[in-house]
Structure formats: structure tokens, C-alpha cells
C-alpha positions, -999 to 999 in steps of 0.1 A, spaced: 352 313 -88 352 289 -116 380 265 -125 385 285 -160 394 315 -140 429 322 -136 449 353 -120 471 375 -141 487 407 -134 461 429 -149 438 423 -122 441 456 -108 459 471 -136 456 511 -134 438 510 -101 464 515 -76 463 554 -77 424 552 -70 425 525 -43 435 547 -15 416 578 -25 383 559 -36 380 534 -5 371 544 29 402 539 53 401 514 80 392 533 111 415 537 142 389 515 162 401 487 142 434 488 152 425 492 188 402 461 187 433 441 173 453 453 200 427 444 228 416 410 211 451 397 199 473 411 227 493 431 205 521 450 224 545 464 198 566 430 196 568 406 168 562 408 132 529 415 110 523 400 74 495 414 56 490 393 25 474 410 -6 482 442 10 473 466 -20 484 501 -8 490 491 27 454 500 39 456 477 68 493 473 69 498 509 79 470 510 104 485 480 124 524 488 117 527 507 151 517 475 172 547 456 158 583 458 155 582 453 119 552 450 92 555 434 60 532 439 31 530 416 5 511 421 -31 515 408 -65 509 444 -79 540 465 -80 520 497 -87 499 490 -54 531 485 -35 546 517 -52 516 536 -36 520 518 -3 557 531 -3 544 567 -11 520 564 19 543 548 43 569 577 46 588 565 77 567 537 90 584 505 101 572 487 68 590 466 45 571 459 8 575 427 -8 564 422 -45 553 384 -48 522 364 -53 508 346 -21 512 312 -36 551 319 -34 550 319 5 568 314 28 594 329 3 620 331 31 601 357 52 605 343 83 581 341 113 552 364 122 530 371 152 501 379 129 491 372 95 462 392 78 442 390 48 420 420 43 396 418 12 424 394 -5 419 358 4 394 350 -25 420 358 -49 445 333 -39 449 293 -43 433 296 -7 442 259 6 479 264 -5 482 299 10 466 289 41 488 260 48 519 281 39 508 307 66 501 283 92 538 273 90 548 309 92 534 318 125 556 322 153 546 305 188 514 321 200 509 336 166 477 339 147 458 344 115 434 372 110 407 372 81 392 406 79 357 409 65 348 445 52 337 465 24 353 498 19 343 509 -16 305 513 -10 283 515 20 252 495 29 229 524 24 234 561 16 230 588 -13 257 573 -35 234 560 -67 249 526 -66 224 508 -89 230 533 -115 266 531 -112 264 494 -116 240 497 -147 265 522 -164 295 497 -158 275 470 -171 267 491 -204 303 493 -212 317 459 -198 287 437 -200 268 419 -174 293 392 -164 317 404 -140 353 410 -153 383 401 -136 416 406 -153 416 387 -184 389 366 -174 353 365 -159 338 356 -127 300 348 -136 295 333 -101 316 358 -82 347 352 -60 346 321 -37 331 316 -3 336 290 23 367 303 39 358 286 70 365 252 56 395 260 39 411 275 71 401 245 91 415 220 64 449 237 66 449 229 103 437 262 119 414 263 150 386 288 154 376 311 144 372 336 173 353 367 159 352 404 169 335 433 152 339 469 148 307 491 142 301 507 106 302 543 105 288 572 84 313 584 57 311 614 34 324 612 -3 330 637 -31 324 630 -69 362 625 -73 362 600 -44 332 578 -56 350 579 -92 381 564 -77 361 540 -57 346 526 -88 381 523 -108 394 506 -76 375 476 -82 389 447 -102 355 446 -120 359 480 -133 396 485 -133 406 513 -159 422 489 -183 389 471 -188 373 500 -207 401 504 -232 398 532 -255 364 542 -239 377 549 -205 375 587 -206 342 583 -222 329 559 -195 340 583 -166 325 614 -184 295 594 -183 299 583 -145 308 620 -135 276 631 -151 255 606 -133 268 615 -100 265 654 -106 228 647 -113 224 629 -84 240 654 -64 245 691 -77 263 698 -44 289 670 -52 287 655 -18 274 620 -9 270 602 24 271 564 31 268 542 63 294 517 60 286 480 71 305 466 103 340 452 100 341 416 113 375 399 121 378 360 122 410 351 143 423 316 136 450 297 157 472 270 145 
């Protein structure tokens, strides 16, 4: 991520309604692994930072007294509230950089496909100070919008997006020519964390419809609906035509990659 790029509220503008439909849900096995590996027993509190529509928050909420999902996108939180129903969740509209924000202490803080959007050193330091005795931070490595192999024509979809938006990755009002930053290990250790201790959950095969694949594309910051402007309907029509050519039956299968979780202790 270049020094010139700055977060702005349009990063996922228009994507919230597509996110839960277009991305594969985290499997129950991930929640079971968290219980076994972190020793969750229904006590304490969870903070999911950059929670989006609550994909991980809702999966883990039952293992805590309270789950708090924090996100900078109000539309994402509205979708999370809709999906949560009676879950023991609280939703907070704030940027991660505003932590600790008076939210208290937590047994577990999670980052799932979100850490790269933040001022990572600042957020990691804040989170370390928010952990209760014996608490931990978990960084979830996962890709839920696409698989590692399958029948979805991913290369053709990427080419179509580039035909409309250009070859340089878009992100909000800016661009990310080199993609999002890596090297989170150094960031966590620089903030005083020890580790990581890693556990994994195997990938699985999922089936997707045309509507779900389209939703998955619009769930990406690099293809958020607002980026297409007045050509959004034209792009979607072209995307659907591409998918219908690839599968007249309108059904696709993909094998998702494994999910890896790094557990960091203060």
C-alpha cells in the first residue's frame, strides 16, 4: 500500500448488500477450531475489528457473553444487524484507528480480511492494550470471494473489470498499484505481541449461482458498485452474459483454500 493511498468512506460503498450473498460463509469447523485452540467457553467478550456484515462475529458470538462488531461502513453494520436477529451482538460504527474508544476489555480480538485496511501499527498497539488477562488476538487468513480452482471463469471476470475500471486496482477514491500491504508479522511483534501460534481449517468445495458470483464481484473494494458510475448496469449485464456462456445451467463449483488463523498473545 503506497503512502499516497488513504482510506475514505467510499471503500465499500454499495457493497454491503452483496457481501453476505457473494462471499462463502465461514464454516462451522472454524468456530469449533477457535473453541478448541483458544479455549473458548462462553465467557468473556469478543471484538471483531472490521467486521463487515458480521461474517465472523456471528459465527463466534455463541462462544462469548457478548460479541462486538466494529466497522467504519454503516451499511455493512446495517446488514450485520439484519442478519444477527437475536444474537448477543453489539455493533459499533467507528474506524479501527479510534480504538480503544471506551469499549472495554476483551478475551479475543479478531481481524478477518480487514487488517490491511488500517493504520496497522496504531491499531495493533491499541488492541494489545484492550485484551483482558489471558486474552489473545487472532488474525484470520482467508479468501471467501473466490476459490483456488473451479468452474467460475475468474480470468475473464478480471479482464471484464479491467475493461471498465482500468488495469490498476481501485480502492475507494484512490488506487493500489502494488496491492494491499503484507508483513503483518512484523507489525504484531512491533506492537509487543508474542507468536504466532497457527491453526488451520481445510478448504471445501462450494456451489455458486450466477447471482452469487455477481454478488461476489460487487463485494470487492476493487469492483465496488460505485466505481462503475453510470456504467454499472452495463457492466453487470456483461458479467451475467459472460457467466451464462460459461455455464448455461447457471451453476458453478469452486474449491476454497484453507483458512489459517494466527493467534497472537500480549
